[in-house]
C-alpha positions in Angstrom: 140.3 57.4 110.3 138.8 57.8 113.8 134.7 57.3 113.8 134.3 60.7 114.9 136.4 61.9 111.9 134.3 59.5 109.8 130.9 61.2 111.1 132.3 64.7 110.2 132.9 64.0 106.8 129.8 62.1 106.2 127.4 64.4 107.8 129.8 67.6 107.0 126.6 69.9 105.7 124.7 69.2 108.1 126.8 70.0 110.8 127.8 73.1 109.1 124.5 74.1 109.4 123.8 73.7 112.8 123.7 77.2 114.5 124.5 75.5 118.1 127.9 74.7 117.2 128.8 77.7 115.0 132.5 78.2 114.0 134.1 74.9 115.5 137.5 73.8 113.5 138.0 70.5 112.5 139.7 69.6 115.7 137.0 70.7 117.6 133.9 69.0 115.4 136.5 65.7 116.2 136.5 65.9 119.9 132.7 66.5 119.9 131.9 64.0 117.9 133.9 61.3 120.1 130.6 61.2 122.2 127.9 61.0 119.2 126.5 57.9 117.5 124.4 57.7 114.6 120.5 56.6 114.8 117.5 56.7 112.5 113.6 57.4 113.1 111.2 56.3 111.1 108.6 58.5 109.4 105.1 59.0 111.5 106.9 57.8 114.7 106.0 60.0 117.7 108.3 60.4 120.5 105.9 61.1 123.8 108.5 60.1 126.6 109.7 63.5 127.0 112.7 61.9 129.5 114.2 60.5 126.6 115.4 64.1 125.8 116.3 64.9 129.9 119.5 62.5 128.8 120.3 62.6 125.2 120.9 65.0 122.8 120.5 65.2 119.2 121.3 66.8 115.9 119.4 66.3 113.1 121.0 65.6 110.1 118.3 65.3 107.4 114.4 65.0 107.6 111.7 67.1 109.2 110.4 66.7 112.8 107.7 68.6 114.6 108.1 69.9 118.0 104.7 70.4 119.8 102.6 70.4 122.5 99.1 68.8 123.5 96.5 70.2 125.6 95.3 67.4 128.0 92.4 68.9 128.7 90.6 69.6 125.0 93.3 67.5 123.0 94.0 70.6 120.9 97.4 70.4 119.3 100.2 73.2 118.6 103.4 72.8 116.5 106.0 75.2 117.9 108.6 74.2 115.7 109.5 72.2 112.5 113.1 71.1 112.9 115.3 69.7 109.9 118.9 69.7 109.2 120.9 71.0 111.5 118.5 71.4 114.3 119.2 70.4 117.9 116.9 68.7 120.4 116.8 69.2 123.2 118.0 72.8 123.5 116.0 73.5 127.1 117.1 70.2 128.8 120.7 71.1 127.9 120.0 74.5 129.4 118.5 73.8 132.5 118.7 70.0 132.9 115.1 69.7 133.7 112.1 67.8 132.6 110.8 69.3 129.5 107.1 67.9 128.7 106.9 68.1 124.7 106.3 65.7 121.8 108.0 65.1 118.5 106.8 63.5 115.4 108.7 62.5 112.6 107.3 63.8 109.2 110.1 62.1 107.3 112.5 59.3 107.9 114.9 61.2 110.5 118.8 60.3 110.9 119.8 62.1 114.0 123.2 62.3 115.9 122.9 61.1 119.2 124.9 61.6 122.6 124.6 61.2 126.3 123.0 64.7 127.7 126.1 65.1 130.3 128.9 64.3 127.6 127.5 67.4 125.9 127.4 69.3 129.2 130.8 68.3 129.8 132.0 69.4 126.4 130.7 72.9 126.7 132.1 73.3 130.2 135.7 72.4 128.6 135.2 74.9 125.9 133.9 78.4 127.3 134.7 79.9 124.3 131.9 78.3 122.3 129.6 79.8 124.9 128.9 82.9 122.7 127.3 80.9 119.3 125.5 79.0 122.3 123.9 82.2 123.3 123.4 83.5 120.4 121.4 80.5 118.9 119.5 80.5 122.5 118.3 84.3 121.7 117.1 83.1 118.1 114.8 80.3 119.4 113.6 82.6 122.2 112.6 85.5 119.6 111.2 83.1 117.5 109.0 81.8 120.2 108.1 85.7 121.0 107.2 86.0 117.7 104.9 83.1 117.3 102.9 83.9 120.7 102.4 87.6 119.7 101.0 86.6 116.1 98.5 83.8 117.7 97.4 87.1 120.0 97.5 89.6 118.0 97.0 88.6 114.2 94.2 87.1 112.3 94.2 83.4 111.1 95.1 85.0 107.1 97.9 87.1 108.3 99.7 83.9 110.3 99.0 82.1 106.9 100.8 84.4 105.4 103.6 85.2 107.4 104.3 81.1 107.7 104.2 80.8 103.9 107.1 83.8 103.3 108.9 82.6 106.2 109.5 79.4 104.8 110.3 80.5 100.7 113.9 80.1 99.7 114.3 83.5 97.9 117.4 82.3 95.9 114.9 79.4 94.2 111.5 80.9 94.8 110.8 77.6 96.0 108.7 76.6 99.3 110.3 74.9 101.8 109.7 73.0 104.9 106.1 73.0 104.8 105.4 72.9 101.1 104.2 69.0 101.2 102.7 69.1 104.8 98.5 68.6 104.6 96.4 71.4 105.9 95.7 69.6 109.2 100.0 70.2 110.0 99.9 73.9 109.0 96.8 74.3 111.0 98.9 73.2 114.0 101.7 75.5 112.8 99.0 78.8 113.2 96.6 77.9 115.8 93.7 77.2 113.3 91.7 74.3 112.1 92.0 72.0 108.7 89.0 73.7 107.2 89.6 77.1 107.9 93.6 76.7 106.9 91.9 75.1 103.4 89.5 78.2 102.9 92.1 80.7 103.3 94.4 78.4 100.8 91.9 78.5 98.1 91.1 82.0 98.6 95.0 82.4 97.7 94.8 80.2 94.9 91.8 82.0 93.1 93.7 84.9 93.5 96.6 83.0 91.6 99.2 83.8 94.5 100.0 80.1 94.9 99.2 76.8 93.3 97.8 73.9 95.0 98.1 70.2 93.9 97.8 66.6 95.7 100.0 66.8 98.9 102.1 70.0 97.7 101.9 73.9 97.5 103.2 76.1 95.0 104.4 79.3 95.4 103.2 81.5 91.6 103.9 85.0 92.7 105.7 86.2 96.1 105.3 89.9 95.5 101.6 89.8 95.5 101.9 87.3 98.6 104.1 90.5 100.4 101.6 92.8 98.8 98.6 90.8 100.5 100.2 90.4 103.8 100.8 94.4 103.6 96.9 95.1 102.9 96.2 92.8 106.1 98.4 95.4 108.3 96.7 98.1 107.1 93.3 96.7 107.7 94.3 96.8 111.5 
């Protein structure tokens, strides 16, 4: 069994959830993975050398990593995405080949598949039929960023927090995912607020019986009431 086939077998579920490379058959995966190798990044490690992503491309196979910006004057931080299994970095560098001044921090122990950026671009040129998946994934990222900007401009903190919680609920299991164990500081970075303000709004939702808060854990008690609360917020405007 080839090294690329080993990677495909080992990370089949992660690769199946990778929307950028959707609908590849086994032969195409085998060909693509020839240029990839495994890497592990420890929890709490920060990647501030953004040029790293100008020359290397990564597929996340396990763990969460936040993609964020910091204002150099106020040192305020804003999280753009929390990336997890099946997500890629850096899509922007893959698109235009230019520096992308962005920072990453591992929220968990991270495993990735890594490849030279030029090798991935070469594969894309050799597989033009794949560009539809590529464009669809890129459009999804752009829409997410547009939605985030719109919320920051037009909605209040309560609405942003409710939207964040509801967007991360697994509606089959009724469980909160991705942000369920994040400290309030990290949640604040996602919605453009502060730890103290987020804590106040979470305590209000807890008092109403919508959520349960325990040490480093946020659980959903009633999804319907959260949706109703969000609707009431919209009516206020």
